N, C-alpha and C positions, 0 to 999 in steps of 0.2 A: 617544318615550324611548327608549333602549337599555338597556344591561346593567349598564352602566358609573355611569349616571347613577342607576340605582336600588341601586346598589351605594355611591356616595357618597351617597343621600340615606337609606338605612337607615344611615351612619356617621355622620351629622350628627343623626339623632334619636337614634342610643345617645348620642352623645355630651351632646345638649340636656336629658336627663332628662325628655323628653316621655315620656308612657304611654302614647300611640298617637296615629296621626296619617293622617289618610286622604286621598288625592288623588287627583282625577280629570279626565283631560286626554281629551276624546274619547270612545272607545270603549275606554279602560283604565283600570280602576281598582287603584290599589296603597292598601292599608291596611298599616298597619307597628305590632306593639303590641309594647311592652317590659313585662318582669316583673322579679319581684326576680331572681331566676337564670336565669331564660327569656328568650328573642327569639324570636318568631315574626311570621314576613314571611308576608301572603296577599300574591299577584298574581292578578287576572284580568283575562283578557284577551277581548275579544268577537271572532271573526274580522273583519277589518279586509280588505276588497279593496283590492289594490294601485291607489294612485293615485300619481302624482308630487307630490313635496310638494317645497316651497318652503322653506327655511329660512334664517332673519334670525338672527343672532346677537342677544341679548338682552342687554344691559349697562347694570347699575342703579346708579347711580353715588349716588345720595341720592333720596332716600323724605321727604315730611312727614310731619311729627309730628302725630298725633293730639291733639288736642286736645279735652275735656269736661268739665264741671264737678263738682266732687263732688257724687254724690248727698245730697238730703236728710237721709236721715238719720244719716250723719255729725254729728259736734259742731259746733255752729254755728261754732269756730275754725277749722274747718278748710272750711267749705260755700263761707267766701269766695271760695277759691282756687280756682286753674285747675288741672286736674290735666294733664298729659302725659304721653301713653302710648304703649309702644312700637307702633308700625304695625310690625312684623314678630319675628318669633321669632329666637333668634340668642344672641349673647354681647357684653354692655355692658362697654362701655370709655368712660371720663371724659376719656381722652386720645386724642388720633392718631398717638402712638406713646410705648413706654416711657420716651423721656427725655425729651419733651416734659412741659409742665405741662396741669393739667388745663383742659377746654374751658370750664367752670364750676363757680363755688363758691358755696354758701350765700352768700347776701345779694349775688351778681352781677346788676348789671343786665342786661336783655337785651331785643334789639328783635326786630320781626319776620324772619324771616331769620336770626339767628344760629343757629350750629351748636353744640348742645347737649352732644355724645354720639357715639359710634358704637357702631352695632351690626353686630357681622359675622355673615353667615350664608354657608354655605357659600364660603367665603374670600372673601368678597367684603363689603367694607366700608362701611355704607352711614352718612352723614352724615344726623344725626336735626335739623333746623330746627326753631327757634321759629316757632309761627304768631301769636303772641300776642308783647306789648310788658309787660314787667314787669321782678320783681326773685323770684330763686329763694328760696322761702323753706326747701324742705326738698330734698332729694334721696332718693329713695325705696329705692335699690338700690346695693350692693356695687359697686365696681367689680369686672371681668372676672367679673361672676357671668352665668349664665344669664337670658334673658327669654323671656317667652312672649308671644304676641299681643295686643296689648291692657293689657299689665300695666303699672301706674301706675310711672313713672319722676320726675318731679317735681311741686313745686306750685308753684305762681306768682302771686304777689300783681299783679292787674295794675292796681292804682294805684298 
């Protein structure tokens, strides 16, 4: 990871509203903490032996949605629904572009593999696909809002 990647990561964390992000890649450990009016960045690196490294570009076009059932502590009404959660942190968008219509609405019937939304992370737009078949009961987040990892996005009635 070079300095430009670290700077981009710092900018992304600042925009996302997260308070703290920790990243470990091999011997490099990065912790980024943000506060009310202060930003603190701690970068620790262990001495690394010089070894030739082959890097291949990683391009993530689509990430599968994480599907979990609601905990039983919620009301009985919501316990029969499946919660689709965000697999990554980023910005939630309900449409593919500003001039297009929403992917899904409340009441939309969905099938396995249908695109439900897009989460933008570090200028990559990741399509979130359904892993269940059913009907959208509730959209739990507003368009253009930041989302955290594992944050609930949709409630789906599988019946």
